[in-house]
N, C-alpha and C positions, 0 to 999 in steps of 0.2 A: 720388027719395025713399026707395025701398027700399035703395039702396046706402047712404045716409046713416044709416039706421037699423041696418044691419048693422055699418057702421063705428062707430057709437056704442055698440052692444053689445059688441063686441070690445074697444073703449077701456075702457067700464065694467069688464069682466070683468078686464081687466089691471090698472086703477086699485085695484080691490078687493083683488087679489092683493098688490099691493106694499104698500098700507096695512095690511094684516094681517101682513105680514112685518116691519115696523117697531114692532109693538106691544111694549111692555115686558111681562115676566111679571106676572101677577096677584100681588096681594099674599099671600105665604106660599108661592107656587108653588116658588121655590127651596129654601126650607127644607124642603118636603115631598120634593122630588126628592133633596135630599143626605141626609135622613133615611132615605129608602128605600133609597138606595145604601149606606148604612152598614149597615142592618139586613139588606140582601141579602147583604152580605159577611160575615154572622154576627158583628157586633159590637154591642154594647149602647150605645145613646145616650139613649133615652127621649124627649128633645125637642131640637131644635136651638136653643140660645140665640143664637148669633151665627155668622156667617161673614164671612170676608174673603179677598180674592185672597192666594194663598201668595207670599211673597217669594222672591227670589234665584234660586239654581240649580235648585231644584225647579220652580218656575213655568216656567223656560226649558226644561228638559228635556221636561215634559209638553206645552209648547206646540208643540214640534218634532213631537211625536207626535200632535197634533191633539186635545189635551185641555186644558180650563180647570181649573186647580188652585186649591183653596180649602183654607183652615185653618178647620175646623169645631169650634166649643165646643158641648158638649152639657150638658143639664141634669144628668147623671150626673157631671159633672166631667171627663169625658174629652176629650181634644183629637185630632182626626184630620185627616190630610191626605187630602183627597178630590179626585180627578182625574176629571172627567166629560167626555163628548164635547161638543163646542161646541154651542151652542143652534141656530145656523144654520150648519151646516158646509159648505154649498156642494156642488157636484156630486162624486161620488165620484171618489178619486184612480184612476189606471189603472196596472198593472204593466207591465213591458216587453212582455207578450203582449197588452195591451189589454183584459185583464179588470178588472173593479173591484176594488179593495183594500177589504175590510170595514173599518168604522169601528172603532177602538180600544175595548176594554171599559173600563169605569170602574175605577179604582184606589182603595183604601182603605188607608191605612197609620196605625196608632196613632202618636201623638207623646207625648213627655214633656210634662207640664204646666209 
């Protein structure tokens, strides 16, 4: 009986962790993260009106670096290319010496409208 309770407890903790990992972001959470990233890079935005995945070679280049790239339209009329670390990046990569490689910093680039 005691072994069954321990197995059930371990299984329950595992299931809770997996279920939480698959939750989509809360409404407005990505917009707040993108706004924070833009303003932290010393650019003015005001409010994020919309965002979409970046097209083409920019997205491919940032994806190879472990970043997700978005084109962000702000209420001020400005448009930015924002590349942020993946939401669930997985275990850290290792360099040839076996040390963990730090995750890349976010990138913000102004784009012409």
